[in-house]
N, C-alpha and C positions, 0 to 999 in steps of 0.2 A: 582725915579723909584719904582713902586709898584710891588711886587711879590705876586701873589694871590694863595691861596691854597684852592680849593673847596673840599667839602665832596665828597667821592666816592659814586656813585649811582648804580653801578652794584650789583645785589643781591648777598649777601655772601661776598662782599669785605669789609674787616674790617680794612685794612691798611690806613694810612694817608701819604701823599707825603713828608711832612716835619715834623720833631720833633723839640721840643724847642731848643735843642743844635744847630741844623742847622740854626734855626732862628737867634740865636745869631751871628753866623758866617756871615750870609748874611747882617744883620744890620751893622756889623762891616765893611762890604764891601761897605756901603753907600746906601743900599736898605731899603725900607720900606716893611714890610710883613703884609699881611692881611689874616686871616684864617676864613673859614666859621664856624659859630657856630656849635659845635658838631662834627666837622670833625675828631677829634682825640679820641672820646669816645670809639669807637670799639677797639682801640689800647691801652686803659687805660690812655689816655691823656685828661684830662678835659680842658675846655677853659681857666681856671685859669693858667694852666701850660704854655700856650702861652702868656697870657697877662703879666706874670711875667718876660718874656724875651723881652718884647717890641712889641709884635705883636698886631694888631688890630683884634677884633672879629667882623665879619660882618654877620648879619642874612639874608640879601637879596642876594640870590645867583646870580640873574641876574646882580645886581650892582657890585658884586665882580668880576664876569667874564668880564663884560664890562669895568671895570676899571683897570684890570691887565695889566701891560706892559709885565710881564713874568708870565705865568700861569703854575703851576707845579701840575701834577696829577700822580696817580699810573696807572690807566687804562684809555683808551680813553673815553672822554665824549661823550654824545649823540650828534647827528647831531644838535638838537635844541640848546644844550649848545654851540656847536662850532659856531653857527651863532651869539651867544651873545658876542663872543670875539671881543675885540677892533681891528679895522683894523690895521695891521702891528704889532700886538702883537707877542710874542714868546711863544710857547707851548712846554713843555717838559714832557715826560712820556713814558709808554709802550703803544704805539699808534696802534700797530698791524694793518697795512694797509691791510694785507692779500689780499683777492680778492674782496674787497668791495670799489669801487671808490667813493661812495657817500661822506664819510667824507673827503676824499682827495680833492674833488671838492669844498666843503665848505671852506676848509683851503685855497685853491687857490683864491676863490672869496673874502675872507676876507684879502688876502695878508698876512696870518699868516706865520711866520717862525716856522715850526714844526720840532722838533727833536725826533726821535723814538729811545729810548735807546737800543732796541734790536739790532740795527745795529752798535753799538759801535765797533770799530776795536779792535781786540785782540792783543794789543801791550802792552809793559811793562808800558809805561806812563799812559795808561788808566785802569790799573788794579784796582785802587781805585774808578773807576767810573762804574765798570762792574756790572750792575744790574742783568743780567742773572745769573752770577756766584753766587752772593749773595743769590738770591732767590733759585737757584738750591741746594745750600748747605743746606738750611732749608728744602727744599722738600725732599732731600735724607734722612735727619735725620727723618723727620716725616713719611716717607714711611716705614722705618724700624720699628718705634714704632707702626704704624698702623698694619703692618703685624704681629708683636709680639702679639698685642692685639687680633687680629682676629683668629690667629692660635690656634686650640684646644689642644695645648701642650706648654710647656715652651721651651725657646731657649737653656738654658745652660745644660751641663752635671750636674747631681745631684746624689750623692751617699747617700742613706738613709738606715735606718735599714730595710725598707720594700722592698729594691731593688734599682737597679741603673737605672736612667732615662737617656737615650742617648740624645745627643744634637740634635737640629733641624738642618736641612741642608738647606742652602739658596743659591740661584743662582742669581747673579746680572748681568743683560745684559746691557752693556754700561758702560764704566768706565770713564765717564767725571766727572764733578764736583759733580753732584747729585749721580752718581753711586759710586764714591769713598767715599762720605759721608755715603751712605747707607751701604757700606762694613764696614766702621769703626764702625758704630753704631751697626750693627748686630754682629760684633766680640766682641764689649764691652758687648753685651747682652749674649754672650756665645755660639753663633751658629757656626757651621762649614760652612765656606763661600767659594764659587767659584765665579769667575767673567769672563765675556767674552767681548771682544771688537775686532773689525777688525783692530784697530790700534796697532801694536806691541809695539809702544813707551810707552804705558801705562802699559805694563806687570810689569815693575819694581815697579811702584806705587802700583799696585794691591798687589804684593807680599810683599811690605814693610808694608802693613796693615794687613798681616797675612792671606791673602786669596790665594787660588790656582787659577792660571790663566788657563783658558780653551783654548786650541789651536785647531783650526778647520783645519788649513792648508791653509787658504786663507789670513791670516794676511799679510799686506804689508804696507810700508810707503806710497805707492801710493794711499792707501785708505783714506788718510787724505787730506782735502783741505787746502787752505792758511789761512782760518779762524780757523783751528784746529778741524773742524767737520769731521765726517766720510762721505765718498762719497757713492753714491748708488752702490750696487753690481750688477754684471752681473747675468743673470739667472742661469748660471752654478755655480757661487759662492754662490748664494742664495740656490740652491739645496744642495750643500755640507754643507752649514751652518745649514740648517734645519735638515739634516741627523745626524750631530754630536750633535746639541743642543737637539734633541729629547731625546737622552739618558740621558743627564744631567737634563733636565726638569722632566723626569720620576722619577729620584732619589731625587728630591728636595721637601721639605715641603713648601718652600716659593720661589717664583720668583719675583724679583723686576726689572722692565724694565725701562730704562731711555734713549733709543736711539731715538733721533729726532733732527732735525735741524729746527729752527724757520722759518716759512713760507713755509715749505715743508711737504708733507704727511710722516707720520712715517713709517719706514719699518716694515713689519710683521715678527716677530721673533718667535712667538708662534702660531702655527696653532691650529684649533679646535681639530684636531686629537691628538696633543701633550697634550692638556688639558684633553682629554679623557683618556690618559695614566697616569695621575697623581693620587697620592693616595687620597682617600676620606679625606676631611678636609683641603686639601692644599689651599694655598692662593697665588693669583697673584695680585701684586700692579703695575699698569701700569701708569707710570708718563708721557708717551707719549700720553695719552688720548686726550689732546687738539688738537693733530695733527692726530687723527684717531686711535691711539693706536698701540703698538707693538704686542698685542695679538689680534688675529682675532675676538675674542668674546667680546672685550672691548666695553662698552658704556659709553661715558663721563658722569661723576658724577652720575653713577648708579652702583648698586651692581648686578652682574650677577652670577647666580649659574648654573654650568654645570657639570654633572658627579660628584656631591658633591664637586666641587671645587668652591671657592669664587673668583671672579674676580672683582677688584676694579679699577675704572678709575677716580681718583680725578683730577680736572683741576686747582685747586688753593690751593695747600697745604700751601704755605706761609701765606695765610689769616687765617689759623688755629693757627698760632703763631704770631698774629698781632703786639704785642709789639716789639719783636726783629726784625720781618720782616720790620716794619716801620723804626726802628733804622738803619738797614743796607741800606734799600732803600734810606732813607733820606740822609745818608752820601754819597752814590753814586751820587745822582742827585745834591747834593750841590757841590761836587767836580767838576761836569760837568758844572754847572751854573757859578762857579767861573772862568771857562776858558774864558767866554765872558762877565762877569759883572765886570767892572773896575771903581772904584770911582763912584759908583751909576749910571753908564751908560752901555747900551748894546753896545758892540764892537765886531762884528763878523769878524773873520779872516778865510776865506774859503781856505786859503793855509794850514791851520792846518788840518791834516787828521782826527783828532777827531771831529772837527766841520763839515768838508765837508762830511765825510762818514755817519754821523748820521743825517744830515739834509734831510728831505723828501720834504718840500715845502719852497719856499722863494720868496717874492716879486711877488706873483701870478704865479710862475713857479714851475713845478715839478723838483725835484733835483734827479739826478741819473737815470740810465737806468730802474730800476725796477718800479719807479713811472711813468715814461713816458710810459712804456709798459702797466702798469695797466690802465692808462687813455686811451691809444690807443685802447685797447681791449674792453673797456666799451661801451655799446650801447649809442648812442647820446640821 
């Protein structure tokens, strides 16, 4: 069985799907691994690092894709690349079906078994396969560093002979994995940090990191779905949320927003009026930019200036830390692959919730209600 690792082709994507340590584990499980020449260069991994652990280096991308029994990627390949996959192959990665049925139709035509890692169930057994959490950890860290770099003042309290410099004030909206990492990093840098989330269960985690939890009055256990994500608020709850948050945004030098659910539009937490009330030089880092942004003025991968406030909307911060991002991603997908690769063979157990919930296409059929709905809504 051949596991193929093509180079990523999306502009700015520097990660590689498997690192040498993972190759060693997969070879031990009876697989042969082939990596496209130069696939790991962006992550600081030359071809020699892969050949040393037994991987084959392939220069012909079409041959690599067409020969792989299992193809492992970071981001979804192009439609042309998907057409090159062997019929009946297995594809694993962040496949982002979103609202585009074209790639899904190609996967169905090729009878590819595709697993989108974004849909991994949030259960204890799957924690070491959780790609979204791994990447969110790095994104939260880098968002804090990015904000500190762009803010025209330092984060910590500093007492000098020339006077005392007061610490910067940071507000983190959304206390999931990325938000908690942003809180921890900002605290280590010396800022005074507040955080808000509609899920009261995260209050203890926020306070354990030394931040103050902002209470709006709408927090409820009912605001969390079975996947651990926050639910959409009612119009009245949104009005109350904006009313309270406006005061805290006004008093903040930095706002880092992290509130979104994969596959859904991000909730607007910061209106343009709130931005207008911020101090000149303040910074907003919006990690929900891929889903439209938590700030009304966010533009994905662009820097927006409004009322002397800088609004940043990065869509792929893990790619800014490609070495460690690849390391974590590779570990996650390897643990997942080892759920169905046994003694060098693919063995799929659809009674396993990890396999069943993550599968989007199999044997020419869409898997799950969401894939079926996506294809039903698509024009013929």
